Each structure stands twice: as C-alpha cells, then as structure tokens.
C-alpha positions in Angstrom: 39.1 63.2 178.0 38.4 66.8 177.4 41.6 67.7 179.0 43.6 65.6 176.6 41.9 67.1 173.6 42.7 70.6 174.8 46.4 69.7 175.3 46.6 68.3 171.8 44.9 71.3 170.2 47.3 73.6 172.1 50.3 71.6 170.8 49.0 71.8 167.2 48.5 75.6 167.5 52.1 75.9 168.9 53.6 74.0 166.0 51.6 76.2 163.5 52.9 79.4 165.1 56.5 78.1 165.1 56.2 77.3 161.3 55.4 80.9 160.5 58.8 82.1 161.7 60.8 80.1 159.0 61.0 80.9 155.3 58.1 80.1 153.1 59.1 77.3 150.7 56.7 78.7 148.2 58.1 82.3 148.4 60.9 82.5 145.9 62.2 85.8 147.3 62.9 84.2 150.7 63.7 80.6 149.9 67.0 81.2 148.1 69.9 83.1 149.4 70.9 86.3 147.6 73.6 85.5 145.0 77.2 86.5 145.8 78.1 89.3 143.5 81.0 88.5 141.1 83.5 90.9 139.6 83.4 91.2 135.8 86.0 89.2 133.9 89.0 91.5 133.1 89.3 92.6 129.5 92.0 90.7 127.6 95.2 92.6 127.3 96.1 93.1 123.7 99.8 93.4 123.1 100.7 95.0 119.8 103.7 93.7 118.0 106.3 96.5 117.8 106.4 98.1 114.4 109.8 97.8 113.0 111.1 101.2 111.7 111.1 101.5 108.0 114.3 100.4 106.5 116.4 103.2 105.3 116.4 103.6 101.6 119.7 102.5 100.1 121.9 105.5 99.7 122.4 106.6 96.2 126.1 105.9 95.3 128.1 109.0 95.2 129.1 110.0 91.7 132.9 109.6 91.4 134.9 112.8 91.3 136.3 113.0 87.8 139.3 115.0 88.9 140.2 112.3 91.5 139.7 109.6 88.9 142.1 111.3 86.5 144.6 111.9 89.4 144.6 108.2 90.3 145.7 107.2 86.8 148.4 109.9 86.6 152.1 108.9 86.8 153.7 110.0 90.1 157.3 111.1 90.8 158.0 107.6 92.1 156.7 106.1 88.8 159.3 108.1 86.8 162.1 108.2 89.3 164.3 105.8 87.3 164.2 108.3 84.4 166.3 110.6 86.5 163.8 113.5 85.9 162.7 116.4 88.2 159.2 117.9 88.4 158.8 120.9 86.1 156.1 123.2 84.9 154.5 123.3 81.5 154.1 120.3 79.3 155.5 118.9 76.1 153.5 119.4 73.0 151.1 116.5 72.2 147.8 115.8 70.6 145.6 115.0 73.6 144.4 118.6 74.2 140.6 118.2 74.4 139.8 121.1 76.7 136.2 119.8 77.3 137.5 116.7 79.3 138.3 116.8 82.9 142.1 116.1 83.1 145.2 116.1 85.2 148.7 116.7 84.0 152.2 116.1 85.4 155.5 117.3 83.8 159.1 116.4 84.5 162.4 117.5 83.0 165.5 115.4 82.2 169.0 116.8 83.1 169.6 117.1 79.3 166.6 119.4 79.0 164.2 116.9 77.5 160.7 117.0 78.7 158.4 114.3 79.8 154.7 115.0 80.2 151.8 112.9 81.2 148.1 113.8 80.9 145.0 111.7 81.9 141.6 112.8 80.7 138.2 111.6 81.8 135.4 111.0 79.3 132.3 109.9 81.3 129.9 110.1 78.3 132.1 109.0 75.4 133.7 105.7 74.4 137.4 106.3 75.1 138.5 103.8 72.5 136.8 106.0 70.0 138.6 109.1 71.4 141.9 107.5 70.8 140.9 106.2 67.4 139.8 109.6 66.3 142.8 111.4 67.7 144.6 113.3 64.9 148.2 113.6 66.0 150.8 115.1 63.7 153.7 113.0 62.5 154.0 109.3 61.7 152.6 106.3 63.4 155.2 104.3 65.4 155.1 100.9 66.9 155.5 100.4 70.7 154.8 97.2 72.8 151.1 96.5 73.2 149.9 96.9 76.8 147.6 94.2 78.3 144.2 95.3 79.5 143.8 98.5 77.5 141.0 99.0 75.0 142.9 101.0 72.4 146.6 102.1 71.9 148.2 104.4 69.4 151.6 106.1 69.1 153.1 108.9 66.9 156.3 110.7 66.5 156.6 114.2 65.1 160.2 115.0 64.7 161.8 114.6 68.2 158.5 114.6 70.1 156.6 111.2 70.5 153.1 110.7 72.0 151.5 107.5 73.1 147.7 107.2 74.0 146.1 104.4 76.0 142.4 104.0 76.5 140.6 102.1 79.2 137.2 102.6 81.0 136.5 106.3 81.0 140.2 107.3 80.8 142.6 108.2 78.2 146.2 108.3 79.3 148.6 110.3 77.1 152.4 110.4 77.4 154.5 112.9 75.5 158.3 112.9 75.4 160.2 115.6 73.7 163.9 114.5 73.5 167.0 115.3 71.7 166.3 112.6 69.2 163.2 110.6 68.1 164.9 107.3 69.2 165.4 108.6 72.7 161.8 109.8 72.9 160.5 106.4 71.7 162.7 104.6 74.2 161.5 106.7 77.1 157.9 106.1 76.1 158.5 102.3 75.9 160.0 102.2 79.4 157.0 104.1 80.9 154.2 102.3 79.1 153.8 99.5 81.7 153.4 102.0 84.5 150.8 103.9 82.5 148.8 100.7 81.9 149.1 99.6 85.5 147.7 103.0 86.7 144.7 102.6 84.3 144.0 99.1 85.5 143.9 100.2 89.1 141.0 102.7 88.4 137.4 101.7 89.0 
C-alpha cells in the first residue's frame, strides 16, 4: 500500500515539473506571440494638375502706315492707260495742297501736253467730308457724275484746269486735269472718277 502511494506521489511531482516548462497562462509577456511588425502605409501621391501657361495678351493692332494707305488709293499707270498718258514729273495746279497731311501723288502727261495729276491725302484726325466741304478752290463749281460710296464730292474748273475731290474714310482723293480746253479737262475727270471711287472703296 505504501508502495502505491509513493508511485502516485512521484507521478504528481513529475507532472508538476513538466508544467513549469510551458508558458505561464497568467504571464502576458509569454502567453502571446510577439506581433509581426508592419510597414507604415505609403503616403498618398499627390499629383498636381499642370498649370497652363498664361495666355498671351492679344497683340495690339499695328497702326496702319498712312503712306501705304494713301498709296493704295492712288491711281496707277494701269488705271489711266486708256487715257494714252505717260508718267511725268510735277503736278497740275489744284486746290488740295494741305502740306500737313500725309499724301502720295502721281502725274502723267498726254501726247498733246495736257497734264493729269492725282493726289491722295490721309487725315487720321479729321472728318474728310469736312475737308472737302471746306476746300477753297479757285474757279467755278461744275457738275460731274456722283460716285457711289463716297462721303463728299465736289468739282471746280478754273479756266482750262479742273479739279475733283472725293472723300471717304480717312482719305481725300483729288484729281486735277490741265488740258487745252475746259471741256476736255472735265471729260477726262469724268472718265477717271469711277476708278478713283473704286480705289477709295478698296481701302480699310
């Protein structure tokens, strides 16, 4: 009987010693496994919208060249070819002689010696209709066909020299014909008036 009790006590002692090798359920430092380290979440990538370059400021329109404007309304050799004239120097006398205006002039001579002169003047700061209305040409007023599209038109003859003025926009177009007779001067002006008006209408 004593032998059985000794065996039982030895077995209990063995179990107790074996239990000491495992983790203590009441010891929090040994009961749970160490946590697996985790990498920090990557910072969000912020993509900035591309900044569009500033729109270029609209270019300031270039001021028109007054000389080119006058040249564009000037009669050419082709415009007067049917008159049978040749380019010449100088100009016939007329009443459009404002030296303050930018202008261009062309002159031709008839085989008979008569002179045809055309002058275009630019008035950027004045009403051209007023320029024509205020023109003080010598001689008497004559009637010539009214030209469409012009703002003001006047014509004079002083002896054998006749002058016609047309106004449109910023331009005054003046044609002077000095011929052997007043009638021939007026006829030449009448023939060239449509070409003068068309040149004015073509300008900005």
